[in-house]
C-alpha positions in Angstrom: 30.5 25.0 32.5 27.5 23.5 34.2 28.2 20.1 32.7 31.9 20.4 33.7 30.9 21.3 37.2 28.7 18.2 37.4 31.6 16.0 36.4 34.6 17.7 38.0 33.0 19.9 40.7 31.9 23.5 40.9 35.5 24.9 41.0 36.1 23.4 37.5 32.9 24.9 36.2 33.7 28.3 37.7 37.2 28.2 36.2 35.6 27.8 32.7 33.2 30.8 33.0 35.3 33.3 35.0 37.4 34.3 32.0 34.2 35.2 30.2 33.1 37.7 32.8 34.0 40.8 30.8 32.3 39.7 27.6 29.2 38.3 29.4 28.8 41.0 32.0 25.4 42.1 30.6 24.0 38.5 30.2 21.9 37.5 33.2 22.3 33.8 32.6 26.1 34.2 33.1 25.5 35.7 36.6 22.9 33.1 37.5 25.3 30.2 36.6 28.2 31.9 38.3 26.0 32.4 41.4 25.0 28.7 41.5 28.6 27.6 41.2 29.8 30.0 43.9 27.0 28.8 46.2 28.1 25.2 45.7 31.6 26.3 46.7 30.2 27.9 49.9 31.0 31.4 48.7 27.6 32.7 49.8 28.3 36.4 49.7 29.7 36.3 46.2 26.9 34.0 45.1 24.3 36.4 46.4 26.0 39.3 44.6 26.0 37.3 41.4 22.3 36.4 41.8 21.4 40.0 42.6 23.2 41.0 39.4 21.3 38.4 37.4 18.0 39.7 38.8 18.9 43.3 37.9 19.7 42.2 34.3 16.5 40.2 33.8 14.6 41.6 30.9 11.1 40.6 32.1 9.4 40.2 35.5 9.0 36.5 34.8 12.8 36.1 34.3 13.5 38.0 37.6 10.9 35.8 39.4 12.5 32.7 38.0 15.9 33.7 39.2 14.6 34.7 42.7 12.8 31.3 43.0 16.0 29.5 42.0 18.0 31.6 44.4 15.6 30.8 47.3 15.9 27.1 46.5 19.6 27.1 46.3 20.0 29.2 49.5 17.7 26.7 51.3 19.7 23.8 50.1 23.0 25.4 51.1 21.7 26.1 54.6 20.4 22.5 55.0 23.7 21.2 53.8 25.6 23.0 56.5 
């Protein structure tokens, strides 16, 4: 989905992962990737919810810190872009 998003845009990547939501609901990487794609689409509220879900599913403090750092960077980039 990430590769597809790089080639065809974030909507194309999101279209690939959305059907997997039920089966990957407990997988924090799913929510992190979904959040990044939503943020690229300007859907900030949904992106934040996805990132928050990813953080809540992280199995270690290091994973949660990594997601938070990624979220902070993406939010900064989104604000700078407009």
